[in-house]
N, C-alpha and C positions, 0 to 999 in steps of 0.2 A: 504493500500500500504506500509506503514512504517512497519507494523507488518510482512508482507511478506518479506521485506528486512531484518529485524532482524532475521527471520527464516533462510534466505539464509546465513547471516553472522554466525549464530550459526552452521550451517552445515559445512561451510568452516573451522570454528574454530575446531570443533570435528575432521574433516578429517585431519587437520594440526597436532593436538596433536597425532592422531593415526599414522601419518607418522613419527613423531618425536620419537615415542616409539616402532615402529615395529622393528623386528630383521633384521639387515642389516650387511653384512660382511664389516669390516672396520669401520672407524669413521665418514663416510659421510652419508648424507641423502639418497643417492642411492649408489649402489655398484660400478658403473663405470661411467666414463664421457660420454660414448656413448649416442646418442639420446638426447642430450641437446637441440638441435634446436626445435624438437617437443614440448619439455617442455616449451621453450620460447614462441612458437606459442600458446600453450594452455593457458598460462598466459595472453597473449595479447587478445585472444578471450574472456577469462573470464572478463577481464577489460572492453572490449567494450560491452559485454552483461550487465554488471553492469551499464555502462553508459546509455545503451538503456533503461534499467529498470527504472533508475532514471529519464531519459528524458520523458518517458511515463507518469510517475507520475506528473512531473512538467507541461507537456503539458495539462494533464487532468484538471489542475487548472488554465489554461490560461497563464502559463509561457512559456519561451523559453530559449534556450541555452545562448543567448546573455545577457538576464537579470540576469541569475544566475552567469555567468562568471564576469559580471560587465562591459559590454561594450567592445569596441575595442580601440586600440591606435589611437589617433587622429593626432599625429605628431611624428617626429623623436625625439624630445625632451622628449616626454612622454615615448618612448621606452627606451631611454638612462637612464632616471630617474628610471624606473622600473627595468632595468637590474642592475643598481647600488644598488638598495635596495635588489635585489635578491642575489647579491654577498655578501653584508654585512650580510644578513639573513643566507646565507649558511655558513658563517664563524661562526656565533653564533650557528647554528644548529650543525655543526661539533664539536665544543667545548663542547656543551651539551651532545652529543652522546658519545664523548670520556670520559667525566667526569663520566657519569652514568655507562658506561661499566666498568670503573675502580672501581667504588663503588660496583657494583654487583659482580665483579670478574669473574673468569672462572668457567664454570660448565662442565657437561658431556653431554651437548646437542650435537646432531649430527651436524656436520659442513655442511654448504651449499656451501663451497668453491669448491667442486667437480662439482658443476653446473655452475661455472663461465666460461666465454668464453675463448677459447685458439686459435683456428684456425680463419682465416680471416672471413670466412662466419659466424662463430659463433659470432664474434664481431659485424658484421653488424646486425645480428638478435638480439643481445643483445641491441644494440643502439636503434633499432626500438621498442623493448619491453619497454625500459626505457622511451622513448619519449611518447609512448602510456600510460604508467603508470602515468607519470607526468600529462598528460591531464586528463585521465579518473578518476584517484583516487582523484585528487583535486576536480574535478567536483562532484564526487559521495559523498565524505566524507566532504570536506570543503564547498561544495555547497549544495547538497541535504540533507545529514544527519544533518549537522549543522543547516540549516534553519528549518528543521522539528523539531529538538530538541529545537530550539529557540521558535518556534510557540507553542510548548507544555509547555515549562518551563517559557517563558517570561524573561529569564535571560541569558545574553550572556555567562557568565562564565560557566554556567551549560551546554549550548550547546557545547561550546568548549571542555569541559571535556568529555561529553558523546560521541561525534564523535571521539575523540582521543582514547577512550577505545575500541570502536567498530573497529576502524582502526587497533589498536594494536592486538586485538583478532584475526583478520583475517590473521595475520602473525604467527599464532601458530605453523606452521610447522618449525619455526626457534627455538622454545623452549621458556620457560617462561621468561628468561632474555631478549631475543629479544623482546618479547611482551611488557615488561615493558618499554624498551628503545623506541620502535616504538610508543607506546602510548603517551609518553612524547613528542616525536618529532611531532606526529600528532597534539597534543595540541598546539605546537609552530606554526605549519602551520595554525591551526584554529585561533589563535590569530592574525597572520599576515593577514589572510583574513578578519577578523572582523575589524582590524585597517585600512586597505587600501580600503576596500569595493570592492575588486576585487579578482579574483582567478588567474589572469595572472601571478603575481609575484611568487606565490606558484607553479604554473605549471612549470615555468622556473627553479626554484630552485630544485623542486622535480625531474624533468627529468635529470638535471645535476647531482644531488646527486646519482641517480641510475647508470648513466654512470660512474661517478667517482668511486663509491664504488665497482661496479661490474667488472670494466675493467681498467680504466685509472690509478687509484692509483697503481694498481699492475704492470702496465707497467713502471711507473715512479720510483717505488721503487725496481724494479728488481725482 
């Protein structure tokens, strides 16, 4: 099951690099902004298919969604505590991303900005995509992949490293600099999951980061 998942990840990586290197008019990943909602929907469907694949593997071994996520909130105090940790983590996450992007500098990778939402319906679709990504990607990478890597290596740091590299590779459509940055950030999410023994905080921070980076930050900065 894990080998099949790695095969899927390799296929997504190859397709991403192909998209990044194909001939496109202009400097964007696609030629025009039209048809972005179907792209959002396809990403959402892919994330839920990955979730389903991971869930099937977990269920075959007697596990379930709740055990992998780390249980549910038991009180309002726990919710507020985890939201506070998510806010602090997001601040550290944003600082690390900014620092690494500054270190790597600007390249000639095709920009994904042309895919970002503009109209109201696109914003709604983007938010739905971001929320799905926050839940599904944390479940798949910090849950399924990290636990599989831990079972194989018996070392937490190795598991965190490996899932981060796989996570970054599956964003190859953004170019190698983005792969390096996202791999590091994936490792930060992995460390958070290992520390807190839950995926809930990472799911909240991940979903918020995608909403912020893809839409809200552009609105606030004009």
